[in-house]
Gaussian input, Z-matrix of N, CA and C with variables (Angstrom, degrees):
# hf/3-21g

backbone

0 1
 N
 C     1     B1
 C     2     B2     1     A1
 N     3     B3     2     A2     1     D1
 C     4     B4     3     A3     2     D2
 C     5     B5     4     A4     3     D3
 N     6     B6     5     A5     4     D4
 C     7     B7     6     A6     5     D5
 C     8     B8     7     A7     6     D6
 N     9     B9     8     A8     7     D7
 C    10    B10     9     A9     8     D8
 C    11    B11    10    A10     9     D9
 N    12    B12    11    A11    10    D10
 C    13    B13    12    A12    11    D11
 C    14    B14    13    A13    12    D12
 N    15    B15    14    A14    13    D13
 C    16    B16    15    A15    14    D14
 C    17    B17    16    A16    15    D15
 N    18    B18    17    A17    16    D16
 C    19    B19    18    A18    17    D17
 C    20    B20    19    A19    18    D18
 N    21    B21    20    A20    19    D19
 C    22    B22    21    A21    20    D20
 C    23    B23    22    A22    21    D21
 N    24    B24    23    A23    22    D22
 C    25    B25    24    A24    23    D23
 C    26    B26    25    A25    24    D24
 N    27    B27    26    A26    25    D25
 C    28    B28    27    A27    26    D26
 C    29    B29    28    A28    27    D27
 N    30    B30    29    A29    28    D28
 C    31    B31    30    A30    29    D29
 C    32    B32    31    A31    30    D30
 N    33    B33    32    A32    31    D31
 C    34    B34    33    A33    32    D32
 C    35    B35    34    A34    33    D33
 N    36    B36    35    A35    34    D34
 C    37    B37    36    A36    35    D35
 C    38    B38    37    A37    36    D36
 N    39    B39    38    A38    37    D37
 C    40    B40    39    A39    38    D38
 C    41    B41    40    A40    39    D39
 N    42    B42    41    A41    40    D40
 C    43    B43    42    A42    41    D41
 C    44    B44    43    A43    42    D42
 N    45    B45    44    A44    43    D43
 C    46    B46    45    A45    44    D44
 C    47    B47    46    A46    45    D45
 N    48    B48    47    A47    46    D46
 C    49    B49    48    A48    47    D47
 C    50    B50    49    A49    48    D48
 N    51    B51    50    A50    49    D49
 C    52    B52    51    A51    50    D50
 C    53    B53    52    A52    51    D51
 N    54    B54    53    A53    52    D52
 C    55    B55    54    A54    53    D53
 C    56    B56    55    A55    54    D54
 N    57    B57    56    A56    55    D55
 C    58    B58    57    A57    56    D56
 C    59    B59    58    A58    57    D57
 N    60    B60    59    A59    58    D58
 C    61    B61    60    A60    59    D59
 C    62    B62    61    A61    60    D60
 N    63    B63    62    A62    61    D61
 C    64    B64    63    A63    62    D62
 C    65    B65    64    A64    63    D63
 N    66    B66    65    A65    64    D64
 C    67    B67    66    A66    65    D65
 C    68    B68    67    A67    66    D66
 N    69    B69    68    A68    67    D67
 C    70    B70    69    A69    68    D68
 C    71    B71    70    A70    69    D69
 N    72    B72    71    A71    70    D70
 C    73    B73    72    A72    71    D71
 C    74    B74    73    A73    72    D72
 N    75    B75    74    A74    73    D73
 C    76    B76    75    A75    74    D74
 C    77    B77    76    A76    75    D75
 N    78    B78    77    A77    76    D76
 C    79    B79    78    A78    77    D77
 C    80    B80    79    A79    78    D78
 N    81    B81    80    A80    79    D79
 C    82    B82    81    A81    80    D80
 C    83    B83    82    A82    81    D81
 N    84    B84    83    A83    82    D82
 C    85    B85    84    A84    83    D83
 C    86    B86    85    A85    84    D84
 N    87    B87    86    A86    85    D85
 C    88    B88    87    A87    86    D86
 C    89    B89    88    A88    87    D87
 N    90    B90    89    A89    88    D88
 C    91    B91    90    A90    89    D89
 C    92    B92    91    A91    90    D90
 N    93    B93    92    A92    91    D91
 C    94    B94    93    A93    92    D92
 C    95    B95    94    A94    93    D93
 N    96    B96    95    A95    94    D94
 C    97    B97    96    A96    95    D95
 C    98    B98    97    A97    96    D96
 N    99    B99    98    A98    97    D97
 C   100   B100    99    A99    98    D98
 C   101   B101   100   A100    99    D99
 N   102   B102   101   A101   100   D100
 C   103   B103   102   A102   101   D101
 C   104   B104   103   A103   102   D102
 N   105   B105   104   A104   103   D103
 C   106   B106   105   A105   104   D104
 C   107   B107   106   A106   105   D105
 N   108   B108   107   A107   106   D106
 C   109   B109   108   A108   107   D107
 C   110   B110   109   A109   108   D108
 N   111   B111   110   A110   109   D109
 C   112   B112   111   A111   110   D110
 C   113   B113   112   A112   111   D111
 N   114   B114   113   A113   112   D112
 C   115   B115   114   A114   113   D113
 C   116   B116   115   A115   114   D114
 N   117   B117   116   A116   115   D115
 C   118   B118   117   A117   116   D116
 C   119   B119   118   A118   117   D117
 N   120   B120   119   A119   118   D118
 C   121   B121   120   A120   119   D119
 C   122   B122   121   A121   120   D120
 N   123   B123   122   A122   121   D121
 C   124   B124   123   A123   122   D122
 C   125   B125   124   A124   123   D123
 N   126   B126   125   A125   124   D124
 C   127   B127   126   A126   125   D125
 C   128   B128   127   A127   126   D126
 N   129   B129   128   A128   127   D127
 C   130   B130   129   A129   128   D128
 C   131   B131   130   A130   129   D129
 N   132   B132   131   A131   130   D130
 C   133   B133   132   A132   131   D131
 C   134   B134   133   A133   132   D132
 N   135   B135   134   A134   133   D133
 C   136   B136   135   A135   134   D134
 C   137   B137   136   A136   135   D135
 N   138   B138   137   A137   136   D136
 C   139   B139   138   A138   137   D137
 C   140   B140   139   A139   138   D138
 N   141   B141   140   A140   139   D139
 C   142   B142   141   A141   140   D140
 C   143   B143   142   A142   141   D141
 N   144   B144   143   A143   142   D142
 C   145   B145   144   A144   143   D143
 C   146   B146   145   A145   144   D144
 N   147   B147   146   A146   145   D145
 C   148   B148   147   A147   146   D146
 C   149   B149   148   A148   147   D147
 N   150   B150   149   A149   148   D148
 C   151   B151   150   A150   149   D149
 C   152   B152   151   A151   150   D150
 N   153   B153   152   A152   151   D151
 C   154   B154   153   A153   152   D152
 C   155   B155   154   A154   153   D153
 N   156   B156   155   A155   154   D154
 C   157   B157   156   A156   155   D155
 C   158   B158   157   A157   156   D156
 N   159   B159   158   A158   157   D157
 C   160   B160   159   A159   158   D158
 C   161   B161   160   A160   159   D159
 N   162   B162   161   A161   160   D160
 C   163   B163   162   A162   161   D161
 C   164   B164   163   A163   162   D162
 N   165   B165   164   A164   163   D163
 C   166   B166   165   A165   164   D164
 C   167   B167   166   A166   165   D165
 N   168   B168   167   A167   166   D166
 C   169   B169   168   A168   167   D167
 C   170   B170   169   A169   168   D168
 N   171   B171   170   A170   169   D169
 C   172   B172   171   A171   170   D170
 C   173   B173   172   A172   171   D171
 N   174   B174   173   A173   172   D172
 C   175   B175   174   A174   173   D173
 C   176   B176   175   A175   174   D174
 N   177   B177   176   A176   175   D175
 C   178   B178   177   A177   176   D176
 C   179   B179   178   A178   177   D177
 N   180   B180   179   A179   178   D178
 C   181   B181   180   A180   179   D179
 C   182   B182   181   A181   180   D180
 N   183   B183   182   A182   181   D181
 C   184   B184   183   A183   182   D182
 C   185   B185   184   A184   183   D183
 N   186   B186   185   A185   184   D184
 C   187   B187   186   A186   185   D185
 C   188   B188   187   A187   186   D186
 N   189   B189   188   A188   187   D187
 C   190   B190   189   A189   188   D188
 C   191   B191   190   A190   189   D189
 N   192   B192   191   A191   190   D190
 C   193   B193   192   A192   191   D191
 C   194   B194   193   A193   192   D192
 N   195   B195   194   A194   193   D193
 C   196   B196   195   A195   194   D194
 C   197   B197   196   A196   195   D195
 N   198   B198   197   A197   196   D196
 C   199   B199   198   A198   197   D197
 C   200   B200   199   A199   198   D198
 N   201   B201   200   A200   199   D199
 C   202   B202   201   A201   200   D200
 C   203   B203   202   A202   201   D201
 N   204   B204   203   A203   202   D202
 C   205   B205   204   A204   203   D203
 C   206   B206   205   A205   204   D204
 N   207   B207   206   A206   205   D205
 C   208   B208   207   A207   206   D206
 C   209   B209   208   A208   207   D207
 N   210   B210   209   A209   208   D208
 C   211   B211   210   A210   209   D209
 C   212   B212   211   A211   210   D210
 N   213   B213   212   A212   211   D211
 C   214   B214   213   A213   212   D212
 C   215   B215   214   A214   213   D213
 N   216   B216   215   A215   214   D214
 C   217   B217   216   A216   215   D215
 C   218   B218   217   A217   216   D216
 N   219   B219   218   A218   217   D217
 C   220   B220   219   A219   218   D218
 C   221   B221   220   A220   219   D219
 N   222   B222   221   A221   220   D220
 C   223   B223   222   A222   221   D221
 C   224   B224   223   A223   222   D222
 N   225   B225   224   A224   223   D223
 C   226   B226   225   A225   224   D224
 C   227   B227   226   A226   225   D225
 N   228   B228   227   A227   226   D226
 C   229   B229   228   A228   227   D227
 C   230   B230   229   A229   228   D228
 N   231   B231   230   A230   229   D229
 C   232   B232   231   A231   230   D230
 C   233   B233   232   A232   231   D231
 N   234   B234   233   A233   232   D232
 C   235   B235   234   A234   233   D233
 C   236   B236   235   A235   234   D234
 N   237   B237   236   A236   235   D235
 C   238   B238   237   A237   236   D236
 C   239   B239   238   A238   237   D237
 N   240   B240   239   A239   238   D238
 C   241   B241   240   A240   239   D239
 C   242   B242   241   A241   240   D240
 N   243   B243   242   A242   241   D241
 C   244   B244   243   A243   242   D242
 C   245   B245   244   A244   243   D243
 N   246   B246   245   A245   244   D244
 C   247   B247   246   A246   245   D245
 C   248   B248   247   A247   246   D246
 N   249   B249   248   A248   247   D247
 C   250   B250   249   A249   248   D248
 C   251   B251   250   A250   249   D249
 N   252   B252   251   A251   250   D250
 C   253   B253   252   A252   251   D251
 C   254   B254   253   A253   252   D252
 N   255   B255   254   A254   253   D253
 C   256   B256   255   A255   254   D254
 C   257   B257   256   A256   255   D255
 N   258   B258   257   A257   256   D256
 C   259   B259   258   A258   257   D257
 C   260   B260   259   A259   258   D258
 N   261   B261   260   A260   259   D259
 C   262   B262   261   A261   260   D260
 C   263   B263   262   A262   261   D261
 N   264   B264   263   A263   262   D262
 C   265   B265   264   A264   263   D263
 C   266   B266   265   A265   264   D264
 N   267   B267   266   A266   265   D265
 C   268   B268   267   A267   266   D266
 C   269   B269   268   A268   267   D267
 N   270   B270   269   A269   268   D268
 C   271   B271   270   A270   269   D269
 C   272   B272   271   A271   270   D270
 N   273   B273   272   A272   271   D271
 C   274   B274   273   A273   272   D272
 C   275   B275   274   A274   273   D273
 N   276   B276   275   A275   274   D274
 C   277   B277   276   A276   275   D275
 C   278   B278   277   A277   276   D276
 N   279   B279   278   A278   277   D277
 C   280   B280   279   A279   278   D278
 C   281   B281   280   A280   279   D279
 N   282   B282   281   A281   280   D280
 C   283   B283   282   A282   281   D281
 C   284   B284   283   A283   282   D282
 N   285   B285   284   A284   283   D283
 C   286   B286   285   A285   284   D284
 C   287   B287   286   A286   285   D285
 N   288   B288   287   A287   286   D286
 C   289   B289   288   A288   287   D287
 C   290   B290   289   A289   288   D288
 N   291   B291   290   A290   289   D289
 C   292   B292   291   A291   290   D290
 C   293   B293   292   A292   291   D291
 N   294   B294   293   A293   292   D292
 C   295   B295   294   A294   293   D293
 C   296   B296   295   A295   294   D294
 N   297   B297   296   A296   295   D295
 C   298   B298   297   A297   296   D296
 C   299   B299   298   A298   297   D297
 N   300   B300   299   A299   298   D298
 C   301   B301   300   A300   299   D299
 C   302   B302   301   A301   300   D300
 N   303   B303   302   A302   301   D301
 C   304   B304   303   A303   302   D302
 C   305   B305   304   A304   303   D303
 N   306   B306   305   A305   304   D304
 C   307   B307   306   A306   305   D305
 C   308   B308   307   A307   306   D306
 N   309   B309   308   A308   307   D307
 C   310   B310   309   A309   308   D308
 C   311   B311   310   A310   309   D309
 N   312   B312   311   A311   310   D310
 C   313   B313   312   A312   311   D311
 C   314   B314   313   A313   312   D312

   B1=1.4402
   B2=1.5246
   B3=1.3467
   B4=1.4579
   B5=1.5241
   B6=1.3203
   B7=1.4546
   B8=1.5251
   B9=1.3144
   B10=1.4685
   B11=1.5261
   B12=1.3013
   B13=1.4599
   B14=1.5333
   B15=1.3344
   B16=1.4683
   B17=1.5307
   B18=1.3148
   B19=1.4690
   B20=1.5239
   B21=1.3299
   B22=1.4559
   B23=1.5273
   B24=1.3196
   B25=1.4604
   B26=1.5130
   B27=1.3242
   B28=1.4582
   B29=1.5280
   B30=1.3202
   B31=1.4667
   B32=1.5263
   B33=1.3212
   B34=1.4622
   B35=1.5206
   B36=1.3206
   B37=1.4650
   B38=1.5201
   B39=1.3193
   B40=1.4565
   B41=1.5247
   B42=1.3106
   B43=1.4652
   B44=1.5217
   B45=1.3231
   B46=1.4603
   B47=1.5233
   B48=1.3233
   B49=1.4619
   B50=1.5232
   B51=1.3302
   B52=1.4620
   B53=1.5132
   B54=1.3303
   B55=1.4661
   B56=1.5219
   B57=1.3279
   B58=1.4623
   B59=1.5226
   B60=1.3297
   B61=1.4634
   B62=1.5245
   B63=1.3207
   B64=1.4648
   B65=1.5291
   B66=1.3138
   B67=1.4610
   B68=1.5279
   B69=1.3232
   B70=1.4621
   B71=1.5268
   B72=1.3172
   B73=1.4638
   B74=1.5209
   B75=1.3250
   B76=1.4649
   B77=1.5224
   B78=1.3365
   B79=1.4654
   B80=1.5267
   B81=1.3322
   B82=1.4656
   B83=1.5301
   B84=1.3259
   B85=1.4651
   B86=1.5175
   B87=1.3196
   B88=1.4707
   B89=1.5313
   B90=1.3212
   B91=1.4628
   B92=1.5215
   B93=1.3419
   B94=1.4674
   B95=1.5309
   B96=1.3293
   B97=1.4633
   B98=1.5308
   B99=1.3343
   B100=1.4658
   B101=1.5247
   B102=1.3408
   B103=1.4631
   B104=1.5192
   B105=1.3111
   B106=1.4626
   B107=1.5196
   B108=1.3216
   B109=1.4681
   B110=1.5253
   B111=1.3160
   B112=1.4562
   B113=1.5263
   B114=1.3266
   B115=1.4550
   B116=1.5262
   B117=1.3074
   B118=1.4668
   B119=1.5260
   B120=1.3312
   B121=1.4638
   B122=1.5218
   B123=1.3263
   B124=1.4656
   B125=1.5289
   B126=1.3132
   B127=1.4575
   B128=1.5241
   B129=1.3339
   B130=1.4498
   B131=1.5238
   B132=1.3203
   B133=1.4610
   B134=1.5268
   B135=1.2956
   B136=1.4638
   B137=1.5281
   B138=1.3219
   B139=1.4593
   B140=1.5316
   B141=1.2973
   B142=1.4543
   B143=1.5294
   B144=1.3100
   B145=1.4651
   B146=1.5162
   B147=1.3287
   B148=1.4642
   B149=1.5275
   B150=1.3228
   B151=1.4614
   B152=1.5147
   B153=1.3192
   B154=1.4590
   B155=1.5238
   B156=1.3214
   B157=1.4649
   B158=1.5291
   B159=1.3263
   B160=1.4655
   B161=1.5287
   B162=1.3230
   B163=1.4566
   B164=1.5274
   B165=1.3205
   B166=1.4676
   B167=1.5236
   B168=1.3250
   B169=1.4641
   B170=1.5264
   B171=1.3336
   B172=1.4666
   B173=1.5277
   B174=1.3219
   B175=1.4608
   B176=1.5248
   B177=1.3138
   B178=1.4626
   B179=1.5237
   B180=1.3403
   B181=1.4666
   B182=1.5228
   B183=1.3312
   B184=1.4639
   B185=1.5233
   B186=1.3160
   B187=1.4632
   B188=1.5245
   B189=1.3176
   B190=1.4633
   B191=1.5243
   B192=1.3349
   B193=1.4650
   B194=1.5236
   B195=1.3302
   B196=1.4618
   B197=1.5281
   B198=1.3083
   B199=1.4643
   B200=1.5182
   B201=1.3366
   B202=1.4600
   B203=1.5261
   B204=1.3184
   B205=1.4592
   B206=1.5258
   B207=1.3145
   B208=1.4616
   B209=1.5246
   B210=1.3176
   B211=1.4613
   B212=1.5243
   B213=1.3234
   B214=1.4606
   B215=1.5305
   B216=1.3148
   B217=1.4620
   B218=1.5227
   B219=1.3218
   B220=1.4637
   B221=1.5232
   B222=1.3365
   B223=1.4584
   B224=1.5309
   B225=1.3248
   B226=1.4630
   B227=1.5299
   B228=1.3216
   B229=1.4674
   B230=1.5276
   B231=1.3222
   B232=1.4688
   B233=1.5251
   B234=1.3328
   B235=1.4583
   B236=1.5279
   B237=1.3341
   B238=1.4670
   B239=1.5224
   B240=1.3167
   B241=1.4673
   B242=1.5174
   B243=1.3261
   B244=1.4620
   B245=1.5254
   B246=1.3186
   B247=1.4613
   B248=1.5317
   B249=1.3239
   B250=1.4646
   B251=1.5134
   B252=1.3279
   B253=1.4667
   B254=1.5200
   B255=1.3175
   B256=1.4614
   B257=1.5244
   B258=1.3309
   B259=1.4493
   B260=1.5250
   B261=1.3141
   B262=1.4646
   B263=1.5278
   B264=1.3536
   B265=1.4652
   B266=1.5328
   B267=1.3070
   B268=1.4597
   B269=1.5081
   B270=1.3177
   B271=1.4595
   B272=1.5271
   B273=1.3197
   B274=1.4683
   B275=1.5212
   B276=1.3429
   B277=1.4470
   B278=1.5284
   B279=1.3242
   B280=1.4607
   B281=1.5178
   B282=1.3313
   B283=1.4587
   B284=1.5236
   B285=1.3150
   B286=1.4538
   B287=1.5189
   B288=1.3319
   B289=1.4713
   B290=1.5228
   B291=1.3168
   B292=1.4759
   B293=1.5210
   B294=1.3198
   B295=1.4522
   B296=1.5232
   B297=1.3559
   B298=1.4538
   B299=1.5266
   B300=1.3282
   B301=1.4644
   B302=1.5295
   B303=1.3187
   B304=1.4630
   B305=1.5135
   B306=1.3281
   B307=1.4551
   B308=1.5168
   B309=1.3396
   B310=1.4586
   B311=1.5179
   B312=1.2978
   B313=1.4669
   B314=1.4845
   A1=110.77
   A2=116.65
   A3=119.93
   A4=111.05
   A5=116.79
   A6=120.90
   A7=112.51
   A8=117.39
   A9=120.53
   A10=112.20
   A11=117.84
   A12=120.61
   A13=112.51
   A14=120.18
   A15=118.81
   A16=112.28
   A17=117.18
   A18=119.73
   A19=111.11
   A20=116.52
   A21=119.27
   A22=110.87
   A23=116.94
   A24=119.98
   A25=111.62
   A26=116.61
   A27=121.07
   A28=110.76
   A29=116.48
   A30=120.11
   A31=110.16
   A32=117.44
   A33=120.92
   A34=110.68
   A35=116.52
   A36=120.09
   A37=110.51
   A38=117.14
   A39=120.89
   A40=110.40
   A41=116.91
   A42=120.12
   A43=110.20
   A44=117.55
   A45=120.24
   A46=111.03
   A47=116.87
   A48=120.66
   A49=110.27
   A50=116.83
   A51=120.43
   A52=112.32
   A53=116.49
   A54=120.30
   A55=109.86
   A56=117.26
   A57=120.39
   A58=111.36
   A59=116.63
   A60=120.46
   A61=110.17
   A62=116.35
   A63=120.25
   A64=110.84
   A65=116.69
   A66=119.81
   A67=111.40
   A68=116.78
   A69=120.30
   A70=111.17
   A71=116.88
   A72=120.23
   A73=110.36
   A74=116.74
   A75=120.38
   A76=111.72
   A77=116.37
   A78=119.62
   A79=110.61
   A80=116.49
   A81=119.76
   A82=110.78
   A83=116.82
   A84=119.86
   A85=111.77
   A86=116.57
   A87=119.35
   A88=110.90
   A89=116.43
   A90=119.45
   A91=110.94
   A92=116.27
   A93=120.30
   A94=110.30
   A95=117.21
   A96=120.23
   A97=110.10
   A98=115.87
   A99=119.72
   A100=110.53
   A101=116.12
   A102=119.43
   A103=111.44
   A104=116.53
   A105=119.82
   A106=111.97
   A107=116.62
   A108=119.52
   A109=111.06
   A110=117.12
   A111=120.78
   A112=113.32
   A113=117.50
   A114=121.14
   A115=109.13
   A116=117.09
   A117=117.73
   A118=109.78
   A119=117.72
   A120=118.93
   A121=111.35
   A122=117.43
   A123=119.83
   A124=109.88
   A125=115.73
   A126=120.34
   A127=110.16
   A128=116.57
   A129=121.69
   A130=115.03
   A131=118.22
   A132=120.44
   A133=111.17
   A134=117.30
   A135=119.97
   A136=111.14
   A137=118.66
   A138=121.24
   A139=110.84
   A140=116.70
   A141=120.92
   A142=110.26
   A143=117.49
   A144=121.15
   A145=112.63
   A146=118.06
   A147=120.37
   A148=110.49
   A149=117.36
   A150=120.34
   A151=112.17
   A152=115.59
   A153=120.01
   A154=109.95
   A155=117.19
   A156=120.36
   A157=110.56
   A158=117.00
   A159=120.29
   A160=110.80
   A161=116.13
   A162=119.84
   A163=111.22
   A164=116.73
   A165=119.54
   A166=111.04
   A167=116.30
   A168=119.55
   A169=110.24
   A170=117.04
   A171=120.21
   A172=110.60
   A173=116.90
   A174=121.17
   A175=110.92
   A176=117.18
   A177=120.61
   A178=110.88
   A179=116.88
   A180=119.46
   A181=110.79
   A182=116.62
   A183=120.09
   A184=110.84
   A185=117.65
   A186=121.15
   A187=110.62
   A188=117.33
   A189=120.06
   A190=110.63
   A191=117.49
   A192=120.74
   A193=110.15
   A194=116.87
   A195=120.04
   A196=110.78
   A197=116.50
   A198=120.04
   A199=111.93
   A200=116.46
   A201=120.18
   A202=110.17
   A203=116.94
   A204=120.20
   A205=111.38
   A206=117.76
   A207=120.96
   A208=110.12
   A209=116.87
   A210=119.84
   A211=110.54
   A212=117.72
   A213=120.80
   A214=110.43
   A215=116.56
   A216=120.12
   A217=110.26
   A218=116.69
   A219=120.43
   A220=110.82
   A221=116.97
   A222=119.94
   A223=110.72
   A224=117.32
   A225=120.44
   A226=110.58
   A227=116.22
   A228=120.26
   A229=110.69
   A230=116.70
   A231=119.61
   A232=110.64
   A233=116.69
   A234=120.90
   A235=110.35
   A236=117.15
   A237=120.69
   A238=110.59
   A239=116.74
   A240=120.53
   A241=110.67
   A242=116.93
   A243=120.58
   A244=110.76
   A245=116.94
   A246=119.94
   A247=111.06
   A248=117.03
   A249=119.84
   A250=111.75
   A251=117.63
   A252=119.02
   A253=110.95
   A254=118.06
   A255=119.74
   A256=111.01
   A257=116.75
   A258=121.04
   A259=112.43
   A260=118.62
   A261=122.65
   A262=113.41
   A263=121.97
   A264=119.05
   A265=112.35
   A266=119.55
   A267=122.45
   A268=112.77
   A269=118.13
   A270=121.26
   A271=111.27
   A272=117.75
   A273=120.75
   A274=111.03
   A275=118.79
   A276=121.24
   A277=112.90
   A278=117.93
   A279=121.58
   A280=108.47
   A281=116.36
   A282=119.68
   A283=109.23
   A284=115.15
   A285=121.22
   A286=108.20
   A287=116.85
   A288=118.45
   A289=109.98
   A290=117.10
   A291=119.79
   A292=110.79
   A293=115.99
   A294=122.23
   A295=112.65
   A296=118.61
   A297=121.67
   A298=114.73
   A299=118.69
   A300=121.45
   A301=109.47
   A302=115.19
   A303=120.63
   A304=107.18
   A305=116.62
   A306=120.44
   A307=110.09
   A308=118.07
   A309=119.21
   A310=111.59
   A311=116.49
   A312=120.55
   A313=110.81
   D1=-23.16
   D2=-179.40
   D3=-68.49
   D4=-31.67
   D5=-178.58
   D6=-86.42
   D7=-4.20
   D8=-177.10
   D9=-77.88
   D10=-25.27
   D11=-176.40
   D12=-60.30
   D13=-46.04
   D14=176.46
   D15=-62.96
   D16=-33.36
   D17=178.56
   D18=-67.30
   D19=-40.72
   D20=176.60
   D21=-65.54
   D22=-37.97
   D23=176.12
   D24=-62.86
   D25=-44.10
   D26=177.71
   D27=-62.91
   D28=-42.46
   D29=178.67
   D30=-62.75
   D31=-38.50
   D32=177.95
   D33=-62.76
   D34=-42.10
   D35=179.32
   D36=-65.10
   D37=-43.02
   D38=-179.16
   D39=-64.76
   D40=-43.82
   D41=179.27
   D42=-65.90
   D43=-41.27
   D44=177.79
   D45=-61.62
   D46=-40.16
   D47=176.82
   D48=-63.13
   D49=-41.66
   D50=177.17
   D51=-61.21
   D52=-41.59
   D53=177.67
   D54=-64.47
   D55=-42.05
   D56=178.99
   D57=-61.31
   D58=-45.21
   D59=179.16
   D60=-63.47
   D61=-42.68
   D62=179.20
   D63=-60.33
   D64=-47.10
   D65=-179.34
   D66=-66.00
   D67=-37.91
   D68=178.90
   D69=-64.79
   D70=-45.18
   D71=178.87
   D72=-65.27
   D73=-40.93
   D74=177.75
   D75=-61.29
   D76=-43.59
   D77=178.67
   D78=-65.30
   D79=-40.10
   D80=178.58
   D81=-63.91
   D82=-43.04
   D83=178.78
   D84=-63.83
   D85=-40.61
   D86=178.00
   D87=-65.03
   D88=-40.58
   D89=178.53
   D90=-62.79
   D91=-43.85
   D92=178.26
   D93=-62.87
   D94=-41.27
   D95=179.16
   D96=-64.48
   D97=-38.52
   D98=178.25
   D99=-64.16
   D100=-44.07
   D101=178.96
   D102=-63.54
   D103=-42.86
   D104=-178.63
   D105=-68.82
   D106=-31.21
   D107=179.25
   D108=-67.61
   D109=-26.47
   D110=-177.91
   D111=-99.98
   D112=3.74
   D113=175.19
   D114=-89.56
   D115=147.69
   D116=173.17
   D117=-68.93
   D118=138.04
   D119=-178.51
   D120=-68.44
   D121=144.52
   D122=177.24
   D123=-70.74
   D124=154.04
   D125=-177.43
   D126=-70.52
   D127=138.10
   D128=176.17
   D129=83.58
   D130=3.49
   D131=-178.92
   D132=-119.95
   D133=26.86
   D134=-176.85
   D135=-67.24
   D136=-41.91
   D137=-179.28
   D138=-70.87
   D139=-37.51
   D140=179.56
   D141=-65.39
   D142=-35.72
   D143=-177.54
   D144=-62.29
   D145=-38.26
   D146=-179.25
   D147=-66.38
   D148=-42.11
   D149=178.64
   D150=-65.63
   D151=-40.04
   D152=179.36
   D153=-66.28
   D154=-39.65
   D155=178.25
   D156=-62.59
   D157=-41.05
   D158=177.84
   D159=-63.66
   D160=-41.95
   D161=179.27
   D162=-65.99
   D163=-40.42
   D164=177.96
   D165=-64.98
   D166=-39.27
   D167=178.26
   D168=-63.65
   D169=-42.50
   D170=177.92
   D171=-64.95
   D172=-39.45
   D173=178.27
   D174=-64.23
   D175=-42.25
   D176=178.31
   D177=-62.65
   D178=-42.37
   D179=178.59
   D180=-62.75
   D181=-40.82
   D182=179.58
   D183=-65.51
   D184=-42.02
   D185=179.78
   D186=-66.43
   D187=-39.30
   D188=177.43
   D189=-63.47
   D190=-41.59
   D191=178.72
   D192=-63.66
   D193=-41.18
   D194=177.84
   D195=-64.94
   D196=-38.84
   D197=178.70
   D198=-62.10
   D199=-40.60
   D200=177.79
   D201=-63.96
   D202=-43.26
   D203=179.68
   D204=-65.67
   D205=-41.07
   D206=178.65
   D207=-64.23
   D208=-38.77
   D209=178.58
   D210=-65.91
   D211=-37.48
   D212=177.16
   D213=-64.75
   D214=-41.74
   D215=178.24
   D216=-64.49
   D217=-42.97
   D218=179.74
   D219=-63.24
   D220=-40.03
   D221=179.01
   D222=-65.10
   D223=-40.34
   D224=176.97
   D225=-64.15
   D226=-37.81
   D227=178.82
   D228=-66.56
   D229=-42.14
   D230=177.54
   D231=-63.10
   D232=-40.12
   D233=179.02
   D234=-63.66
   D235=-46.40
   D236=-179.62
   D237=-62.44
   D238=-41.16
   D239=178.89
   D240=-64.10
   D241=-42.42
   D242=178.87
   D243=-63.86
   D244=-41.92
   D245=179.11
   D246=-63.80
   D247=-39.74
   D248=179.30
   D249=-68.47
   D250=-38.88
   D251=179.94
   D252=-70.49
   D253=-33.69
   D254=178.01
   D255=-72.27
   D256=-30.23
   D257=-178.05
   D258=-86.51
   D259=-17.49
   D260=-173.95
   D261=-56.85
   D262=-44.54
   D263=179.89
   D264=-64.49
   D265=-32.91
   D266=-179.85
   D267=-80.95
   D268=-13.30
   D269=-177.81
   D270=-68.99
   D271=-22.79
   D272=-179.42
   D273=-71.04
   D274=-19.69
   D275=-178.43
   D276=-78.82
   D277=-6.51
   D278=178.10
   D279=-70.04
   D280=131.74
   D281=-178.35
   D282=-79.67
   D283=133.08
   D284=178.94
   D285=-115.20
   D286=150.87
   D287=179.17
   D288=-68.07
   D289=152.07
   D290=178.66
   D291=-60.40
   D292=155.52
   D293=-176.15
   D294=-65.74
   D295=-25.43
   D296=-174.51
   D297=-76.86
   D298=-11.82
   D299=-176.76
   D300=-83.28
   D301=128.16
   D302=176.89
   D303=-105.82
   D304=124.05
   D305=179.76
   D306=-98.78
   D307=144.72
   D308=177.65
   D309=-69.32
   D310=148.45
   D311=-178.89
   D312=-111.21

């Protein structure tokens, strides 16, 4: 359990990076959608535009749902890390068997 703390820290960094990438891509997609909404539509692509808008809306909803789930995972990871760091000083009081005892495997 003593070696788990760096792993939880690393996992927190990785999850935080994932959240950052998710938010960055989401912001970029929203910006692109905003720009496209204010552009005049090209000639002959009126029917295609409605389908693409529906697909983009579905994609945005899916990305938002993933972002919420990633944030929940990150919050659980932060909680677990906090619990381990608060418990770490008391973990030394756990009695361990002497080094000379060999247990059967």
